[in-house]
N, C-alpha and C positions, 0 to 999 in steps of 0.2 A: 504494500500500500504506500502510496506516496502522500506527501503533505497536503496536496490539494484535495484528495479524495476524503481525508479525515476531517478537514475543516469545513467542508460544504455539505449542506443537506442534499438529499436526492432531489433531483429536478430543479436545481438552482444553477444559475450560471456564475462563473467566477467574478464578474463585476459587481455582484450584489453582496459579496462577503462583508464588506465594511458596513453596509446598511444593516445587515443581520446582527453584527457585533454591537452596533450602537443601539439597536432595538433591544438586545439582550440586557445591556447596561441600564437602559431606561426602565426595563421591566423589573430589574433587581432593585434599583435605587428608588423607583417610584417616580411618577410624574410630578413636576413641581406643583405644589398647591393642593394635591389630592393624594389620598391614600389608596393603595390597592385593596380591594375587598378581601377580607380574611387575613390580612397581614398587618399586624400592629407595629408601628415604628416607634422605637424608644431611643432616647438620647441620654447617655450617662455622662455627667460632668463630674469629674473628680477634682476636688479642691485640695491643693497641697497645703499642709500646715505652713504657718508663717515662717519664712526662712530668713527674715531680716534680723540679723544679730547685731546689736549695737556694739561697736568695737571700742568706743570711748577714746579715740585717738586725740581729738581736740582737747578733751578734759585732761588727758594724760600729758599732752604737750604743755598745757597751762601749768599743771602740777610740776612738771619737770623744770619749767622756766622760773616759776615764782614760788612754789611751795615744795621745794626739793629738800625736805627735812629727812636726813639720814638716807638720801638717795631713793626715797620711796617714789617720788615722781618719775625718776629715771627708770626704775623697775616697772612702774605702771605703764610707761610709754613702750618699753620693750614687750610687755605682755599684750598691749594693744596692737602693736605691729604684728605679733604672732597671731592674734585673733583675726586680723584682717587677712593675713596670708592664708590661714585655715579656711576662712570664708571664701576666698577666691578659688581655692582648690576644690571646695565643695564639701569639706568636712565640717558639717554644722555642729556636731557634738563637740569637737575639738575647739571650734571657734567660740562656742558658748562657755566652755571651761576657761579658756584664756581670757575671754571678756569678763567673766565673773571675777577672776583673780585681779585683772586690771582695775575693775570697779572697786574692789575691796582695798587695793593699794591706794587708789585715788582718794577714797574716803579717809583712810588713815593719814595720808599725806596732807589732805585739806584740814582735818581736825588738828593734827599736830602742828601744822604750819600756822594756823590761826591762833592756837594757844601760844606758840612760840612768839609770834608777832605781838599778841596782846601782852604777853609777859615782858617783852622787850620795851614796848611803849610804857607800860607801868613802871618798869625799872628806870627808864629815862625821866619820867615825870617825878618819881621819888628822888632820884639823884639830883635833878634840877632844883627841887624844893629844898633838899639838904644843902646844896651849894648856896642857894639864895639865903637860907637861914644862917649859914656859916659866914657869909659876906656881911649880913646885917649885924651879927654878933661881933664881928671883927671891927666894925665901924663904931660900935658902941651904942647902937640904937636900941 
């Protein structure tokens, strides 16, 4: 048997093969706007879970530049870059793990940095008041 005899129905000429194939596709897919009788058409849409993993790179960069207490901001930046790399590769679980570590380090860097800055400001205020009091006592006021 040759290819032509398998692909054609008996009694058809070779020029109508394309028309038959198109008619078959239309019959399988259904005509636009109507359903074939007895055939229910269903559409299944699968929604993927949210794959947006925040990598906290901007927050980590801010922590590394301004709140780098004991290099916590620098470590947070390193973990943020690792989280971004994992996200680009497609490893969502690894990206979430690194992002969570970066977030924790950013929180610690922020809290300790704020406490350190508040303590430094308080120390400067009290030192200024002590120097002012010493100067006033030295003048005899």
